[in-house]
C-alpha positions in Angstrom: 0.1 -0.2 -0.2 1.0 3.2 -0.7 0.4 6.6 1.0 0.8 10.2 -1.3 2.5 12.4 1.1 1.0 16.2 1.1 3.1 18.6 -1.3 3.3 20.8 2.4 4.9 17.8 4.5 7.0 16.9 0.6 7.9 21.1 1.1 8.5 20.9 4.6 10.9 17.8 4.5 12.9 18.8 2.0 12.9 22.7 3.3 14.7 20.4 6.5 17.1 18.4 4.6 18.5 21.6 3.0 18.7 22.6 6.3 20.5 20.0 7.6 23.1 19.0 5.3 25.6 22.4 6.5 25.7 25.4 4.2 28.7 25.2 1.3 30.9 28.4 0.7 31.4 29.3 -2.8 34.5 27.5 -3.8 34.7 25.3 -1.1 35.0 21.0 -1.3 32.0 19.3 -1.2 31.9 16.5 0.8 30.8 13.2 -0.8 31.6 11.0 1.1 29.1 11.9 3.7 26.6 12.6 1.3 27.2 9.1 0.0 27.2 8.1 3.9 24.0 9.8 4.8 22.2 8.8 1.3 22.9 5.1 2.0 21.7 5.8 5.7 18.4 6.5 4.5 17.9 4.1 1.9 18.7 1.2 4.4 16.2 2.5 6.6 13.8 3.0 3.6 13.7 -0.5 2.6 13.4 -2.1 6.2 10.3 -0.4 6.1 9.0 -1.0 2.9 9.1 -4.6 4.0 8.1 -4.2 6.7 4.9 -2.9 5.2 4.9 -5.6 2.8 5.0 -8.4 5.3 2.1 -6.6 7.2 0.6 -6.5 4.3 0.5 -10.4 3.5 -0.4 -11.0 7.7 -3.2 -9.0 6.8 -4.9 -10.5 3.5 -4.3 -14.0 5.2 -6.1 -12.9 7.8 -8.8 -11.4 6.0 -8.8 -15.1 4.2 -9.3 -16.5 6.8 -12.3 -14.9 8.8 -14.0 -15.5 5.9 -13.5 -18.7 5.8 -14.6 -19.6 9.1 -17.4 -17.4 8.9 -18.8 -19.0 5.8 -18.1 -22.5 8.4 -20.2 -20.9 10.9 -23.1 -20.0 8.6 -22.7 -23.8 7.3 -23.2 -24.3 10.7 -26.2 -22.7 11.5 -28.0 -23.5 8.3 -27.8 -27.3 9.3 -28.9 -26.5 12.8 -31.8 -24.7 11.5 -32.3 -27.4 9.8 -32.0 -30.4 12.3 -34.3 -27.9 14.4 -37.3 -27.9 12.5 -36.8 -31.7 11.5 -37.1 -32.1 15.8 -40.1 -29.8 16.1 -41.6 -31.8 13.6 -41.0 -35.1 14.8 -41.9 -33.8 18.8 -45.4 -32.3 17.4 -45.7 -36.0 16.4 -44.7 -37.9 19.1 -46.8 -35.5 21.3 -49.8 -35.3 20.0 -49.5 -38.8 19.6 -49.0 -38.8 23.9 -52.1 -36.3 24.2 -54.2 -39.1 22.2 -52.9 -41.6 24.7 -53.9 -39.8 27.6 -57.2 -38.7 26.4 -57.8 -43.0 25.9 -57.8 -42.2 21.8 -57.2 -45.6 20.1 -53.5 -45.9 20.4 -52.9 -48.0 23.5 -52.5 -52.1 23.5 -55.5 -52.3 25.9 -57.5 -51.0 22.8 -55.8 -53.0 20.4 -57.8 -56.0 22.2 -60.6 -54.4 23.1 -61.3 -54.0 19.3 -59.3 -56.7 17.4 -61.9 -59.6 16.0 -58.9 -61.8 15.5 -55.7 -62.8 16.8 -54.5 -61.8 13.3 -56.3 -58.5 13.5 -54.7 -58.5 17.4 -51.2 -58.8 16.0 -51.9 -56.2 13.1 -53.3 -53.4 15.4 -50.5 -53.7 18.0 -47.4 -53.6 15.0 -49.5 -51.3 13.4 -48.8 -49.7 17.4 -45.3 -50.1 18.1 -44.2 -49.0 14.4 -45.8 -45.7 14.6 -44.1 -45.7 18.6 -40.5 -46.7 17.0 -40.2 -44.3 14.2 -41.6 -41.6 16.6 -38.7 -42.6 19.3 -35.9 -43.1 16.6 -36.8 -40.0 14.5 -36.5 -37.7 17.2 -33.3 -39.6 18.6 -31.5 -39.1 14.8 -33.2 -35.5 15.4 -31.3 -34.9 18.2 -28.1 -36.1 17.1 -28.2 -34.5 14.5 -28.8 -31.0 16.5 -26.2 -32.1 19.1 -23.6 -32.4 16.1 -24.8 -28.9 14.2 -24.4 -26.9 17.6 -20.8 -28.8 18.0 -20.0 -27.9 14.3 -22.0 -23.9 14.4 -19.7 -23.7 18.1 -16.7 -24.5 17.2 -16.8 -22.5 13.5 -18.1 -19.9 16.2 -14.3 -19.8 18.0 -13.0 -20.0 14.9 -14.2 -17.1 13.9 -13.7 -14.9 16.8 -10.4 -16.3 16.8 -10.0 -15.1 13.4 -11.8 -11.5 14.0 -9.1 -11.7 17.0 -6.3 -12.4 15.1 -8.0 -9.6 12.5 -7.8 -7.1 14.5 -4.1 -7.5 16.0 -2.7 -7.9 12.3 -4.8 -4.0 11.7 -3.5 -2.5 14.9 -0.4 -3.8 13.2 -0.8 -1.8 9.6 -1.9 0.8 11.3 1.2 1.1 13.0 3.2 -0.2 10.2 1.6 2.4 7.9 2.3 4.9 10.1 5.8 4.1 9.5 4.7 3.8 5.8 4.2 8.0 6.1 7.4 8.0 7.7 9.1 6.2 4.2 7.8 8.3 2.6 9.0 11.5 4.3 12.7 9.4 3.7 11.8 8.8 0.6 11.6 13.0 0.1 15.0 13.3 1.9 16.3 10.5 0.2 15.3 12.2 -3.4 16.1 15.3 -2.5 19.8 14.6 -2.0 19.8 12.5 -4.3 19.1 15.1 -7.2 21.3 17.8 -5.5 24.1 14.8 -5.9 27.5 15.5 -8.8 27.6 13.1 -11.7 30.1 11.5 -10.0 28.6 11.3 -6.4 25.7 9.8 -8.9 28.7 7.6 -10.4 30.3 6.4 -6.8 26.4 5.7 -6.0 25.5 3.3 -9.0 30.1 2.2 -8.9 30.8 0.0 -11.7 29.2 -1.9 -14.3 30.6 -5.5 -14.3 31.1 -8.2 -17.8 29.1 -10.2 -17.0 27.8 -12.2 -19.9 23.7 -13.1 -18.9 24.5 -16.5 -21.6 26.8 -17.6 -19.5 23.5 -18.6 -16.8 22.9 -22.3 -18.3 19.6 -22.5 -20.3 17.0 -24.7 -19.5 13.5 -25.2 -17.7 14.3 -25.5 -14.1 12.6 -23.0 -12.2 15.7 -21.7 -11.3 17.7 -21.3 -14.4 14.4 -19.2 -15.6 12.9 -17.6 -12.9 16.9 -16.2 -13.7 16.5 -15.2 -17.3 13.4 -13.7 -16.1 15.3 -11.0 -13.7 18.7 -10.6 -15.9 16.0 -9.7 -18.6 15.5 -6.3 -16.1 18.4 -5.0 -15.7 18.4 -1.4 -15.4 14.6 -0.7 -14.2 14.5 1.2 -11.7 13.9 0.7 -7.5 10.9 1.5 -6.5 9.7 1.0 -2.7 7.2 -1.9 -2.5 7.1 -2.9 -6.6 6.6 -6.3 -7.6 7.4 -5.7 -11.8 6.8 -5.7 -14.3 9.1 -2.8 -14.8 10.1 -1.9 -11.9 11.0 -3.4 -8.5 12.3 -3.7 -5.0 14.9 -6.5 -3.7 12.3 -9.3 -3.2 9.9 -8.7 -5.5 12.6 -9.0 -8.2 13.3 -12.6 -6.7 8.8 -12.5 -6.7 9.0 -11.3 -10.1 11.3 -13.7 -11.3 10.3 -17.0 -9.6 6.5 -16.1 -10.7 7.7 -16.5 -14.5 9.2 -19.5 -14.0 5.2 -20.8 -12.1 6.8 -20.4 -8.8 5.2 -18.4 -5.7 7.5 -17.2 -3.6 7.3 -15.3 0.1 7.1 -11.4 -0.3 9.7 -10.3 1.7 13.3 -10.7 2.4 12.6 -12.0 5.5 10.0 -14.4 4.6 12.5 -15.9 1.8 14.7 -15.6 4.2 12.3 -18.7 6.3 11.4 -20.8 3.4 13.3 -22.9 0.8 16.4 -25.2 1.3 19.4 -23.3 3.0 22.3 -23.9 0.3 25.7 -23.2 1.7 28.1 -20.2 0.5 29.9 -22.6 -1.6 27.2 -24.6 -3.0 25.6 -22.0 -4.7 23.4 -22.6 -7.9 21.9 -20.2 -10.3 18.7 -19.2 -9.1 19.2 -19.1 -5.1 18.4 -16.3 -3.6 20.9 -14.2 -1.5 20.0 -13.0 1.9 21.9 -9.8 3.4 22.3 -8.4 6.6 21.6 -9.5 10.2 18.0 -8.5 10.2 17.4 -9.7 6.2 16.5 -7.0 4.9 17.7 -7.2 1.5 18.3 -10.2 -0.9 18.7 -10.7 -4.6 19.9 -13.7 -6.6 22.5 -15.4 -7.5 22.8 -16.1 -11.0 26.6 -17.4 -11.2 30.1 -16.8 -11.4 30.0 -15.3 -8.1 27.3 -12.1 -9.0 23.7 -11.4 -7.9 21.2 -9.5 -9.6 19.4 -7.5 -7.0 17.6 -4.0 -6.9 19.3 -2.6 -4.5 18.6 1.7 -4.1 16.3 3.8 -5.2 18.0 5.7 -7.7 20.4 2.5 -9.0 19.1 0.4 -11.4 18.9 -3.0 -11.4 22.0 -4.6 -11.8 24.3 -7.7 -11.6 27.3 -7.3 -9.1 29.8 -9.2 -7.4 28.4 -11.4 -4.2 30.0 -9.1 -1.6 28.6 -5.9 -2.6 25.4 -7.1 -2.3 26.1 -6.8 1.3 27.1 -8.3 4.9 25.9 -12.1 3.8 23.6 -14.1 5.6 22.5 -16.8 4.1 20.9 -18.8 0.7 18.6 -20.0 -0.5 17.2 -22.5 -2.8 13.5 -22.6 -4.2 
């Protein structure tokens, strides 16, 4: 989810950034290293905020689906219970009518059957009819009561599940609200980042983007395996811009590029770099194969895809297009996962 920052807020932050930067006297050399360091610091924080917001959205959507499913189950259980209650009531009415008739001396007891029977066979028939009526009524009542009990249990269980899911959604919404606040801060951070970016000299921009490495995409093995298809897909996005929260097809954040690339291979990856760390199969650094995901930083807020020959393709930060770089240029190596 993206929130639009008001123009006044943007101007306020831009002014703050301008004030925060030490004034440079005419002819005084600009400290490019400090500018780049500040830019990278803000970019890392923005990436952390974006990944956290992405994860909150995933959790929120999952909880909403759970609630919908549990409410549907509760509704079905309620319908079964209503039907069972109706059947039980009808059966109870018949049994009650039979009992009242018997109490009034109606022709429903065995003595009456004996008095009105003119032969042993007729007596047997009359008594058999009465017995069948009684047994059927009792059987129907037991069956309906059993059905009603089961339906009540199902309804209670479904309602409990719905209540649990609803509680989880409230928790997710609280977390989402908290992270939306962070997202607002992220947008303000983005204003700061863009302001610094626009102020950069050509030399500073070149330092930010780093050298262009000679990696030949043709060196990646061809094949239909999902990992190879994902690598080929990711390499077609070289040069596309980095955008917080984007998952393609022509702009990406770090985990969004991984999701999009594997989607082209028919596989669904978790949305965030932290979740991608939690999935797949762990892989040792000396056993990397094209298509493996490399997770960076202790908190796993960045991810790239191994393409072979010691290189990764990744979307690194705002102002730096998707590129292929040596593994260690992606950040501090955390671990690797194979999907």
